[in-house]
N, C-alpha and C positions, 0 to 999 in steps of 0.2 A: 585552130586557136593559137594565136601568137602570144608570146610572153607578155607583151605590152597590154593586151586586152585583159589577160588574167590579172595582171598587176592592178589595172584600173578597176576591174571588177571587185577585187578584194578590198581596194581602197574605198570603193563606194559602199560595199557591205559594212565596212567599219564605220563610215560616216553615217550610214543609215541606222545602224545599231545605236550609235551615240545619240543620233537624232531621236530615236524612239525612247531612249532612256530620259532624255531631256523632256520629251513630250509628256511623259507620265507625270513629271513634276509640274509642268506648265498647265496640264490639263485641268488641274484643280482650280487654277486661277481664272482661266477664261476658256470655255469650251468652244464658243462660236468662232473666234478669230483663229484658234488653233486648228479647228477642223478645216477651215479654208486654207490655211498655211500647209497643212498636211497634204491636201489634194494637189496644191501647186507643186510641192516638193516631189510628190510621186510622179507627176507628169514630167517634171524636170529630169528626174532620175531615169524614167523610161526613155525620154528623148535622147539623153546622153548615151544610154546603153545601146539604143538603136544605131546611133551614129558610130559607135564603136564596132558594132556588128558589121556594118556596111564595109568597113575597111577590111 
């Protein structure tokens, strides 16, 4: 594990936590679009994490 990967990972976890906090407030407004957005964000997150792992 390089330092860069760890930095990126902590950054993403922070982003992810902030996103989850926002999601809870948005959830009340519209569940359907939010669910779709959530899935796309998770895939994006996984894809970036995988590209970090390959290095």
